[in-house]
Phi, psi and omega in degrees: 000132180261151181234134179262124178245126178251127179235158179292144178300142177287140177269146177294156180302154182304320179303315182293319179296320178295318179298318179296318180295318179294320178298314179298316179298319179297315181295316180297316179299316179296319179294318179294321179297316180294319181294319180293333181278000177090024178287216181289164179294151178305144178077353178277355173287345177080154175273144179285133176277166181303325181268007172103349181284152178280147177093144172082207181194275172271333181244124182290143175260165178274004181287147177270140183299147176087176181253015179292140177270190183293348178249010186228167173250132179234177179188171178207155179221159178211159173211133180227144176218127179229132178225116181269355187095336177248328179226156176221139179231128173240132179218134179212150179180189180192173180213149177241129177255123182256115176055032182050032182231317185235138177235133175242128185230159181210140175211149175233133181235139178230117182247108179280122184282359171047237184292334183294308177224084184308134178081359182252151180212158174247131178233148173209151176243131182242125177242134183219166176216144180222134179241123177285121183270327180173170180080171177216123185298336182257303188281339179253022185292345178270000178273159184285350180245150181274179170288134184241144176214153175239139183219159174227000000 
């Protein structure tokens, strides 16, 4: 006879939660400071993708991370933790946008295989670069071509 046991998801250690909260506070403060200083429009810094690149969510955007303009350096960081009780995923990373032209990104992911393979995990580190080729997602939106970027 098999028995199903349901337990509450484990919470990450206090140190990790504090580090995530401080990182989030730093990113929000930096974004607000850049916006108040007359940088790029809100939301054009892009959402951080799972692999660390700026812009998008499931679909990458051509936007460069952060709110830095063509004369500034900007950046963004993220941290995510998901625990289903059977699997756990930790992902953290960041990106630096140089002169609204070049983006360098980094992310590290740790996937705990939980009940499937107890004590085993899959980890990967993702390093990326994105170069804005032309256009502007906000100011050139009335033109027939979009903002374009190439990345690796």
